[in-house]
C-alpha positions as a Markdown table, in Angstrom:
| # | Residue | x | y | z |
|---|---|---|---|---|
| 1 | Unk | -4.7 | -26.5 | -16.3 |
| 2 | Unk | -2.2 | -23.5 | -16.2 |
| 3 | Unk | -2.3 | -20.7 | -18.5 |
| 4 | Unk | 0.1 | -17.8 | -19.4 |
| 5 | Unk | -1.1 | -15.0 | -21.2 |
| 6 | Unk | 2.0 | -13.0 | -22.8 |
| 7 | Unk | 1.1 | -9.4 | -23.6 |
| 8 | Unk | -1.2 | -7.2 | -21.4 |
| 9 | Unk | -3.2 | -5.2 | -23.9 |
| 10 | Unk | -6.9 | -5.0 | -24.0 |
| 11 | Unk | -6.9 | -8.7 | -25.7 |
| 12 | Unk | -4.5 | -10.4 | -23.5 |
| 13 | Unk | -6.0 | -8.8 | -20.3 |
| 14 | Unk | -9.8 | -9.8 | -21.5 |
| 15 | Unk | -8.7 | -13.1 | -22.1 |
| 16 | Unk | -7.1 | -13.7 | -18.8 |
| 17 | Unk | -10.4 | -12.7 | -17.2 |
| 18 | Unk | -12.1 | -15.1 | -19.5 |
| 19 | Unk | -10.0 | -18.3 | -18.7 |
| 20 | Unk | -10.4 | -17.2 | -14.5 |
| 21 | Unk | -14.0 | -17.5 | -15.0 |
| 22 | Unk | -13.5 | -20.8 | -16.4 |
| 23 | Unk | -11.6 | -21.9 | -13.2 |
| 24 | Unk | -8.0 | -21.9 | -14.7 |
| 25 | Unk | -4.8 | -20.7 | -13.0 |
| 26 | Unk | -3.6 | -17.6 | -15.0 |
| 27 | Unk | -0.4 | -15.6 | -15.2 |
| 28 | Unk | -0.3 | -12.2 | -16.9 |
| 29 | Unk | 3.1 | -11.4 | -18.1 |
| 30 | Unk | 2.9 | -7.7 | -19.6 |
| 31 | Unk | 5.5 | -6.7 | -21.8 |
| 32 | Unk | 7.1 | -3.7 | -19.9 |
| 33 | Unk | 7.9 | -4.3 | -16.1 |
| 34 | Unk | 6.4 | -1.2 | -15.1 |
| 35 | Unk | 3.1 | -2.1 | -16.5 |
| 36 | Unk | 3.4 | -5.2 | -14.7 |
| 37 | Unk | 4.0 | -3.3 | -11.6 |
| 38 | Unk | 1.0 | -1.0 | -12.2 |
| 39 | Unk | -1.3 | -3.5 | -12.9 |
| 40 | Unk | -0.5 | -6.0 | -9.7 |
| 41 | Unk | -0.4 | -2.6 | -7.5 |
| 42 | Unk | -3.9 | -1.4 | -8.8 |
| 43 | Unk | -5.5 | -4.7 | -10.0 |
| 44 | Unk | -6.6 | -2.9 | -13.0 |
| 45 | Unk | -5.1 | -2.6 | -16.6 |
| 46 | Unk | -6.0 | 1.3 | -16.6 |
| 47 | Unk | -4.2 | 1.7 | -20.0 |
| 48 | Unk | -5.6 | -0.8 | -22.1 |
| 49 | Unk | -8.6 | -2.2 | -20.4 |
| 50 | Unk | -9.9 | 0.3 | -17.7 |
| 51 | Unk | -12.8 | -0.2 | -15.7 |
| 52 | Unk | -12.4 | -3.9 | -15.1 |
| 53 | Unk | -11.3 | -5.2 | -11.8 |
| 54 | Unk | -8.6 | -8.1 | -12.1 |
| 55 | Unk | -9.0 | -10.6 | -9.3 |
| 56 | Unk | -6.6 | -11.5 | -6.8 |
| 57 | Unk | -6.2 | -14.9 | -8.2 |
| 58 | Unk | -4.9 | -13.6 | -11.3 |
| 59 | Unk | -1.0 | -13.9 | -11.0 |
| 60 | Unk | 0.6 | -10.6 | -12.8 |
| 61 | Unk | 4.5 | -11.2 | -13.4 |
| 62 | Unk | 7.1 | -9.3 | -14.9 |
| 63 | Unk | 9.4 | -11.9 | -15.7 |
| 64 | Unk | 8.5 | -14.1 | -18.7 |
| 65 | Unk | 10.6 | -17.1 | -17.7 |
| 66 | Unk | 8.7 | -17.3 | -14.1 |
| 67 | Unk | 5.5 | -16.7 | -16.0 |
| 68 | Unk | 5.8 | -19.7 | -18.3 |
| 69 | Unk | 7.6 | -21.9 | -15.8 |
| 70 | Unk | 4.2 | -23.8 | -14.8 |
| 71 | Unk | 2.2 | -23.4 | -17.6 |
| 72 | Unk | 0.5 | -25.8 | -19.9 |
| 73 | Unk | -0.5 | -23.3 | -22.5 |
| 74 | Unk | 1.0 | -19.9 | -23.4 |
| 75 | Unk | -1.3 | -17.7 | -25.3 |
| 76 | Unk | 0.6 | -14.7 | -26.9 |
| 77 | Unk | -1.2 | -11.8 | -27.3 |
| 78 | Unk | 0.9 | -9.4 | -29.0 |
| 79 | Unk | 0.6 | -7.2 | -32.3 |
| 80 | Unk | 1.2 | -9.2 | -35.6 |
| 81 | Unk | 4.4 | -7.2 | -36.1 |
| 82 | Unk | 5.8 | -8.2 | -32.7 |
| 83 | Unk | 4.9 | -11.7 | -32.9 |
| 84 | Unk | 8.3 | -13.2 | -33.9 |
| 85 | Unk | 10.0 | -11.1 | -31.4 |
| 86 | Unk | 7.6 | -12.4 | -28.6 |
| 87 | Unk | 8.1 | -15.7 | -29.9 |
| 88 | Unk | 11.7 | -15.5 | -29.7 |
| 89 | Unk | 11.9 | -14.1 | -25.9 |
| 90 | Unk | 9.4 | -17.3 | -25.0 |
| 91 | Unk | 11.7 | -19.5 | -26.8 |
| 92 | Unk | 14.5 | -18.5 | -24.5 |
| 93 | Unk | 12.5 | -18.3 | -21.6 |
| 94 | Unk | 11.4 | -21.9 | -21.9 |
| 95 | Unk | 13.2 | -24.3 | -19.8 |
| 96 | Unk | 14.2 | -27.9 | -20.3 |
| 97 | Unk | 11.8 | -29.0 | -17.8 |
| 98 | Unk | 8.9 | -26.9 | -19.2 |
| 99 | Unk | 5.6 | -28.4 | -19.1 |
| 100 | Unk | 4.3 | -26.4 | -22.0 |
| 101 | Unk | 1.8 | -28.6 | -24.3 |
| 102 | Unk | 0.6 | -25.7 | -26.4 |
| 103 | Unk | 1.7 | -22.0 | -27.8 |
| 104 | Unk | -1.5 | -20.0 | -28.9 |
| 105 | Unk | -1.6 | -16.7 | -30.9 |
| 106 | Unk | -4.1 | -14.4 | -30.2 |
| 107 | Unk | -2.6 | -11.9 | -32.8 |
| 108 | Unk | -4.7 | -10.6 | -35.6 |
| 109 | Unk | -3.6 | -10.0 | -39.2 |
| 110 | Unk | -0.3 | -11.1 | -40.9 |
| 111 | Unk | 3.3 | -10.4 | -40.6 |
| 112 | Unk | 4.4 | -7.7 | -42.1 |
| 113 | Unk | 6.8 | -8.3 | -45.0 |
| 114 | Unk | 6.2 | -12.3 | -45.0 |
| 115 | Unk | 2.5 | -12.1 | -44.9 |
| 116 | Unk | 2.8 | -15.1 | -42.9 |
| 117 | Unk | -0.6 | -16.0 | -40.6 |
| 118 | Unk | 0.4 | -15.7 | -36.8 |
| 119 | Unk | 0.5 | -19.5 | -36.5 |
| 120 | Unk | 3.0 | -20.0 | -39.2 |
| 121 | Unk | 5.2 | -17.4 | -37.7 |
| 122 | Unk | 5.1 | -18.9 | -34.2 |
| 123 | Unk | 6.0 | -22.3 | -36.0 |
| 124 | Unk | 8.9 | -21.1 | -37.6 |
| 125 | Unk | 10.2 | -19.6 | -34.3 |
| 126 | Unk | 9.1 | -22.4 | -32.0 |
| 127 | Unk | 9.5 | -25.4 | -34.2 |
| 128 | Unk | 9.6 | -28.0 | -31.0 |
| 129 | Unk | 6.4 | -26.9 | -29.5 |
| 130 | Unk | 2.5 | -27.1 | -31.0 |
| 131 | Unk | 1.1 | -23.7 | -32.0 |
| 132 | Unk | -2.2 | -22.6 | -32.9 |
| 133 | Unk | -4.2 | -19.5 | -33.2 |
| 134 | Unk | -7.4 | -18.3 | -31.8 |
| 135 | Unk | -9.3 | -16.4 | -34.4 |
| 136 | Unk | -12.8 | -15.2 | -34.7 |
| 137 | Unk | -15.0 | -12.0 | -34.3 |
| 138 | Unk | -14.3 | -10.5 | -30.9 |
| 139 | Unk | -14.3 | -7.6 | -28.9 |
| 140 | Unk | -12.1 | -7.1 | -25.8 |
| 141 | Unk | -14.5 | -5.4 | -23.6 |
| 142 | Unk | -17.2 | -8.0 | -24.5 |
| 143 | Unk | -14.8 | -11.0 | -23.6 |
| 144 | Unk | -13.8 | -8.9 | -20.1 |
| 145 | Unk | -17.5 | -8.7 | -19.5 |
| 146 | Unk | -18.2 | -12.5 | -20.0 |
| 147 | Unk | -20.1 | -11.9 | -23.1 |
| 148 | Unk | -20.4 | -14.8 | -25.6 |
| 149 | Unk | -18.1 | -14.6 | -28.6 |
| 150 | Unk | -17.6 | -16.7 | -31.6 |
| 151 | Unk | -13.8 | -18.2 | -31.5 |
| 152 | Unk | -12.2 | -20.8 | -33.6 |
| 153 | Unk | -9.1 | -22.6 | -32.6 |
| 154 | Unk | -7.4 | -22.9 | -35.7 |
| 155 | Unk | -4.3 | -25.5 | -36.2 |
| 156 | Unk | -1.3 | -24.0 | -37.2 |
| 157 | Unk | -0.1 | -26.4 | -39.6 |
| 158 | Unk | -1.5 | -26.0 | -43.1 |
| 159 | Unk | -4.8 | -27.7 | -44.4 |
| 160 | Unk | -4.1 | -30.8 | -46.0 |
| 161 | Unk | -6.6 | -30.0 | -48.7 |
């Protein structure tokens, strides 16, 4: 399956490494073009996850539309306060022929002001897509090292009970 990780902080970069280890095709799309260029050239995210070499098969792109073009799953690794804006940028970037099957938030916390969970924010911004959230006690460096972590995929829609 093809994945696109939007956001190249420590958590987004670590999760991209995790998906690569599992044998998936992964595109990492940092928020800033300069960051994308630096990561693509150095093959390291020196600002947020220093010391971890990024394999050549990890594609790094600055253009969100190109990054999500072939993705079946998009993971959004942005801070919760920027999730609504990132979701809106994703909505704009998705084309009509999108293969996208799922959008997953990797954000922690609640949206400021509304107190909505990340999956609820994405469900509002991207109403025509299946959304969810990955939660659990994790540490970016542990995931980047390939250590086991407890993760739970939570459904974005409210529980019926």
